[in-house]
N, C-alpha and C positions, 0 to 999 in steps of 0.2 A: 272908687278904684276897683278893678277887676283883676283876678288871677285865674288863669285857665290851666288846668292840669291835664296833660296829654300823655298817653302811652307812646313811647318812642319805638317800640318793637312790635311784637305780635300779640299783644295783650298779656295779662298775668304779670305785669311789671311791679305790682304793689301800689297801684294808684290809690286804692281805698285808704290805705294807711297814711299816705301823704295828704289826702283830702281831710282825713280825720285830724291829722296833726295841725294843718294850716287852717281848718275851718273854725278853730278857736277864736281866730281874729275876724272871721267873716260873720256877716249878718244873714246872708242868704247863700244857700248852696244849690246850684241848678245843674241838672243833667241835660245835655243838649242832643243826644242821640242814643240809639240802641233801645233795648227792652229788657225783658227779664232773662236774657242770655248773658247778661253782664254780672259775673260774680265778683263781689268785693268782700274781702275778709279783713276785719279790724280786730286787733287783740289789745287788751289792756291788762297790764300785769298787777296793778295795785289799786285800781279804782273800782269799787263795787258798782254794779249796774244801776243802782238807785241814785248814784251820784254822778251819772254820766258815763259809767263804764259800759261794756258790751257783753252780750250773751248771744247764743245761737237760738234763732226761732225754733221752737219745737222741743227744746230742752225743758226740764223742770226749772222752777224758779231758782235762779242762782244769784240773787242779790247779795248774798253773804259770801259768795265765792270770789276769788281773784284769778287773774290769768285766764279768763275765758274768751272765747271767740264770738264774734257776731258776724253773720254772713248775710249780706244783702244782695238782691238780684235786681231790684227795681227802685225802691226808695232811695233817694240821694243819701250818701254816707253821712253828711252833716246833720241829718235829722236826729241821730242818736245823741247829738250834743246840744240838742235844744234849738238848733237853727231852723229857719224856714227852709223847707226843701221844695224845689220846683222841678217838675218834669216838663221840659220845653217842648215846643211844637215839633222838634226834630225826633222825638221819641215815638216809639210804638208801645201802647199801653195794654197790658192784660189786666182788666179790672179785678178779676178774681185774685190774681197774685198780689196786686197792689193792696187790696183790703186785708189779705192774709198777713202780709208783712206788717201792716199798720196795727192789726190786732195783736200780733206777736209782740210788738213793741209795747202796746198798752198793757199786756199781761205782765210785762216787766216793770210796770209802774211809770212808764214814760208816756208823754202825750205829744206825739209828733205832729208838727204843722206842715202838712204836705199839700202843695197846690199842683194842679195839672192844667197845662195849656189846652184851651178848647180846640186849638188847631192840631194837636197831637192825634195821631191815628190809633185806631183800636184794633187789638188782636182778637179774633174770633176762633171758636173751635175748628172751623173748617180750614183756617190757616195752618193749624198744627197738623191736620190730616195731610194737607198738601206738602208741608215741609218734609215729613217722613217719606212720602211717596216719591217726591222729586229727587231726594237724596239717593234713594234706592235705584232710580233710573239712571242717575249720572255716572255711577260706577267710579272709575278712577278720577273723574272730574269733580266728584263730591267734595264739598268744602268742609265736611265734618261738622255740620251745624249741631246745635243743641236740640233741635226738633221742637222749639218753642213757638214756631210760627212767625218768627221775625221776618225772614226773607219774603214769604208770601204776603205779609202785611205791607211791607214796603213796596212790593210789586203792585199790589192794588192801589197804593197811593200814587205811584208813577203812572198807572193806568187810568187814573181819575175815576176809580170805582170804589174807593175806600170809604169807610165810616170813621168820622172824627169824634172826638170826645164831646164836642159841642152838640153833635147830632143825638147823643144819648139823652140830652136834656129835653128834646122835643119829640113826643111820641109819634107825631105824624111824619116828621122827617125821618126818623129811625125806621118806621115801617116802610116808607117809600124806598129807602136805600136797600133794605133787606129784600124787598119784593123784586128789586131789580137784580141784585147780585147773587142771591142764593140759588135761584133756578139755573143760572149760568154756571155756577160753581159745581152744582150737582151734576149737570150734564157732562162737564169736563171730567169730574171724578169717575163717572160711570164709563164714559166713552174712551178716555185716555188711559186711566189707571185701572179700570176694571175692578173697582172695589165698591162695596155697599156704602153709600153715604151715611146712613144712620142719622142719629139725632143731631150730629154736628151741622146738618144741612136742613133742619126743620125750622121753617120761618117762625112758626108760633112759639116754639120752645126758645129760640134765640131772641125773639122780641121780648118775651116775658122776662127772661134773665137779664138782658142788657138794659131794658127799660128800668128794672129795679136798681141796676148799678147807677144809671143816670139819676134816679131819684135820690140815691144815697149821696152821690157827688154833690147834688144841689143842697140837700139837707145839711151836709157838713161844710158847705161853702168852700169847696175844694177847687172849683174851676175858675180859671182866670184868662184874661187876654195876656199871654205870656210876655211878649215884648213890652207892652204898656206897663204891666206889673213890675218888671225888672227895671225899666226906665225910671219909674216913680221912685223905686227904692234907691237907685243911684243918685237921683236928684236930691234926695234927702241926705246925701253924704254917707250912705251905707256901703259896706264892703260886700262885694259879690264874688263868689268862687264858682267857676264853671268846671264841671266834672265830666270828662270823656269816658266812654266805655271802650273796651278792646284797645287796639293800638294802631299806629300809623301804617304798620306793615300789612294790615288787613283792611285798610281803608278802601272802599269800593272804587275810588278813582286813582289812588296813589299806592295801593298795595299790590300783593302778589296774586292778581286776578287770574283765574276765577276762585281761588282759595281765600276768599275775602268775606267780610261781613257785608251787610246791605246798606250801610250808611257811612258817614264821614267822621271817623273818630279824630281826624286831624284838626288843628286849630281853626281852620276855616269853617268847619262844621259848627263851631260855637256861635258864629254869627248867624248862619243860616237856620240853626236849630233853636234859636232863642228869640229872634226878632229884633236883635240889636245890631247896629252897624259894625263893620270891620274896624272902624276907627275906635270903637269902644273896646273891642276884643284886643286889638293890637296897638292901641294908641300910646300916648306918652304916659298916661295914668293906668298902665296895665302891665302884667307880666304873663309870660307863657312859659310854664315849667314842664320840661320833658322828663318823664319818669323812666329810668333805665334799670333793668335788672343787670347785675354784674356778670351774668352769663346770659344765655338765651334759652327760652322755653317756648314750647308751641303745642297746642292741642289741635289735632287735625292732620290732613294730608298735604301733599305738595312738597317741593324741594326745601332743603335746609342745608346749605353748603358746609356749615360748621358743626353738623350734628355728631354727637358722640353716641355710640351704641345704636340701638334701633328700638322701635316700639311696633309690635305686631299690629298690622291693620292701619298703621299711620305712615310709617317710613316707606317711601317708594322702593321698589325693587332696585337693588344696587346702591341705595342711599345709605347714609350713616357710616359709622366706623365700628364694626363689630368688636374690634380689638380693644376699643375704649369703652366697652359695655360696663365694666366695673366702675369707672369714673362716673359714667352717666347715672348709674344706680346710686352711687354715694351722694351725688349732688341732688338727685331727685328725692331720695329719702330724707336727706338732711334739710332740704329746702321745702319739703312738703309739696312737691310738684305734682299735684293731682287736681284736676279741674274742680273749681269751687261749685259749679252748677252740675257737671256731669259725673265727677269722680274719676274721669279717665286719666291715666298716667300721661304726663306731658313729655313730649320729646325734648331732649336736652342737647344744647350745643354751646360751644364757646361764643363769647361776645362777637358780634358781627359788625365791624366798624363801617363797611359800605352801607349796611342798612341804617346805621345811626347817622351817617352823613346825609343820606337821603331824607331821613326824618327831620334833621335839623334845618335843611333847606325848605322842606314843605311847610314846616310849622313856624319857623322863625323863633326858635327857643331863646329866651333871655336868661334861662338858668336850667340846671340839671339836678335831679335827685337820683342818686344811685343806690339801689337796694341790694340786699343779700351779700354784702361784702363778707359777712360772717360765715355764710354758707360755704364759701370757697376756702376758708381757713383750714389748714391741715394738709392741703395738697402740696406736693413737692414743687410743682410748677403749674402756673396758670397761663393758658394760651389765649390768643386773640386772633380772630380772622381780620388781619389788617387790610387786605385787599383781595381781589379775585384775579385768578388767571383764567382766561378763556381763549380758545383757539380762534385765531382770525387770519385772514390773508396777509395782513400787515403785522409782522412779528413784533414791531415796535409798539403796537397798540393792543397787546394781549393782556395788559394789566388794567384792571378797573378799580377805581377808588369808591364807586358808588354803584347802586343797583342798576342793572339793565331794565329797559322798559317792559320787556315781556317776561313772563314767568317761565316760559320754555327756555329762553336764553339764560335766565337765572339758574335753571336746573343744570345747565351745561358748565356753570362756573365752579372752579375749585378754589377753596379758600387758601390764601397765603398766610400762614400762621406766624405770629410773633410770640415769643416765650418770655414770660416774666417769672422771676423767683417767687415762690409761694410765701405765705405768711402763716404764722402759728396761731392756734387758738389763744384767746386772751380773755380777760374779764371785760365783756362787751358793755356791761352796765357802767363800769368805770370809765370806759372809753366815751360813752354817751355823756357822762357827767363832765368829763375833763375837756372834751372837744376834739377837733380835727387833728391836732398835733399828737394826741394820744393813740391814734390809729397806728398799727404796725407800719414801719417804714416802707416795706415792700407793697403794702396795700395802698399807701399814699402815692407811690411811684405809679401804680396801676391806674389810680384815679386821675392823676395829673396827665397821664397819657391820653385818657379819654377826653378830658377837658381841653387839652391842647389841640387834639385832632378835630374837635367840633367847634373850637374857638368860642366856648361857652363856659361860664363859671359854674362850679358845683355849689349848689345852694344847700344840699343836704345829703347825708350818707346814712342809709339804713343798716343797722348792725344787729337787728333782732326783730321779732314780730311785734313787740309792744310798741306803742306810740312813743314811749319815753326812750326806747332804744334807737334814737335817731340823733345823729350829730348834725345840728343845724348851724350852718355857717352864715346863712342869709335869710331873713324873713321876707318873703315876697310882698307882704302887706306893709312892711315898714316904710 
């Protein structure tokens, strides 16, 4: 059986926590796209790290502590629970980051089993140089990338000039690839961006560094034929969980282009990015769970019709609602809405139902997990962008229930808000223990509205950062 966890919004929905929760029943956890631009935060409140709890890489040994965070950007989330972690062929891999995260886990007394698809593409230092330079040139069209080289690596993949993980295993092939691509990258760097290429474009330096990575991958038996490896595990009757990075709203094909990531976080990407067929990802023995934040958050530029307040350098001119800045700040601070990878403050908005209807259609959700219900507690009223209003020649067609196809048109949309009575703070641990009916009545009304609008049952409700602070109504692996 397979379960695919997909972000239903613009990323930052809390997918890592749900993967951690449901990976307990899984044997293998596989990431199918993205790279180390994907920040996943998992928190355990009562489990020491030596017994499967989590800590942050770079901290001192916290095996005796509780309530600590673990932040991952590349290693699949399930690896901290002793599951086999796979980076599928749809990922782009920075070997330096990969080994740094693995070493951080080992320092905590864990021994993660991480496999990397040989068809996955490799991020090089020159990709990071181009990432920053390209963003600077784009100006208002910049997507607000993390500068990790993700986009340029995918660009080389599409241009048939990339280097794959399997190439690192063969010194002759690796050198041949570098001798072809590096001089061309150097020429573009100098002629187009007028910057000194430096060591990032030195063939000998790159060959020595990345050949060493290839040797280490081979010594630790980490590389696999991704699709074949996963198919064999499924044939044994094992449970496989697929973990997407970012969210549907920034999918390169179905998101708010050009303010998008460079891959397909939507469920279709799970098939392309693993080497398994769509009937495996979306067949009778599978579940596709959309993770939804109870409000909306976003790191980066571009339109956001339900935005509250504004964030300097991210909110477009004339966007947001300055009069609601206090509400945005309260939600941002209470929800910890700062980028896991970048530390940037996230833009905050009310839940956007046209965006969710679009995501439900693109992905074919069989269930929903709604996080951060506790973050909205204490507000007098909670609003939802139920639909959009957009000027058209036909006045009867000026209401939209889903996102328009172009981002420019989306930027012209105004959200039509519905208001729900707020709910009070409560003992969220008690709610998690007692179940769905223990949620405040107004919170249940809010959740049932979301479920009804998307015609999709709610499988889980997150009421706090700890994995145990989750109300589970349906186990997708059951």
